N, C-alpha and C positions, 0 to 999 in steps of 0.2 A: 898195631903189630903187623908186619908184613909176612904173609904166609911163605914158608919155605917151599922149595920145589917138590918135596915129598910129603908135605903136610896133608892131613885128611881133607882139608878144604880144597887144596889144589887137585888132589886125586878126584874129588867129587866133580870139580869143574871139567877135568879131562874126560871122565866117564860120561858126563852129560853131553859133551861135544861129540864124542864117538857115537853115543846113542842117537843123537840128532842126525848125524851123518848116515847112520844105518837106516833110520826112518826114511830119510830122503831117498836113499838108494833103493830100498824096498818099494817105496811108493812109485818110483820110476819104472821098476821092473814089472810089477803086477799088471798094469794096463796093457803092456806089450806081450802078454801071455808068457811071462817069465822065460828068460833065455834058457834056463836050466832049473828044473824043479829042485834038484839036490842042492844047488847053490842057494836058491831062495830059502830052502829050509835051514841051511847052515847060517845064513844071514839072520833069519828070525830067531834061531837058537842063540846066536851071539848077542842079539838085542836083549833077549830075556836074561842072559847071564849078566849083561851090563846093568839092567834094571835092578836085579837082585843085589849086585854089588853097590849100586847107588843107595838102595834102601838100607843096607847094612851101615854104610858110611853115615847116612843121615841120622840113623839111630845113635851111632857113636857120638855124633856132634851135638845132639840134643842134650841139654842139661838134665841130669837125673832129678826127678821129683822126690822130695823127702818122703819117707814112708810114714 
C-alpha cells in the first residue's frame, strides 16, 4: 500500500526530516557562539515540539497490544 501525502507515515517522515534539519542548524550555530541567543532558543523549542509530535505519531502507528 502506497502512503498518501497526508498519512501518518508520511507526516512522520516529514517531521523526522525537519527535526534532522534543525539538529544540523543548531549544531552549526553553537560552536560559532550562536548568532542570536533568542533565535537559538526558538530553534531548540521547535525541535522539542517536533520530537513530541513524532512520538505521538509513532504511538499511533504502533499496533495496540491486546489487554
